[in-house]
C-alpha angles and dihedrals in degrees: 000000000000121000090249092054091046090051091049092050091049092047090049092049092048092047091049093050091046092049092049090049092049092047090049092051091046091052090049092050090048092052092046096045094045095054091227094135109084109227093176117131090234093066127068120230116261107265095251090051092047092048092048093049094044093050091047092049093050093048092047093051092048091049096048095042096047096102098040114111118205121225120224107300101184102083110117091222091055091048092049091049090049091049091054092048091047090050092051101038112019113029093075090069105023104033124213139228104311092358122098120211114266120254091265091059094045091052096054123105117241089034110237108247125233110265097212090106099033092109089059092056103034136045118235091255090053093049088049092051093048092048093046099044104025125212120278118244093002102092090246104132127215107247097191093102095044102039133046118240088249091055091048090052088049090056089050090050089052092048089055089053095042098086089061095053125102118203089261093049090048091051092048092048096047100032091227120128102168131067109260 
């Protein structure tokens, strides 16, 4: 291929990519400006939007938590402290073994997931980061101004123990028998 043809092919490729990008941005602006996308809490995101946001959230958490080092999380006193904090601050939205989320948690959008399997999907540093900083536009609050770092790590220690707990073991650990 001659240099002129190569240059023409490269210019055409660049122009095509640029045009697609501009059209994509224009479509995004049109959807946003028109109000067509329903942002109401009674409607789920479209699956591509949900997938995009979920992937972005996971990558962001991994990025921001990459340099956090977890302390020892196996001490029974730390786990008990985390269980009490979870009972008082988290169970209303996330539920627990034998305890359904309260109405406020069930009415949120996106619906807060149960945390019984959080330790399977997140490293301790990532659970700490999420608990400390929250997640924008999800209802997950940032606890850094209402909980000490030690208390946040205690919640993480409890979350690591949570998959092993039966409803009876949860009740014994937290001392709570009734639904919040």
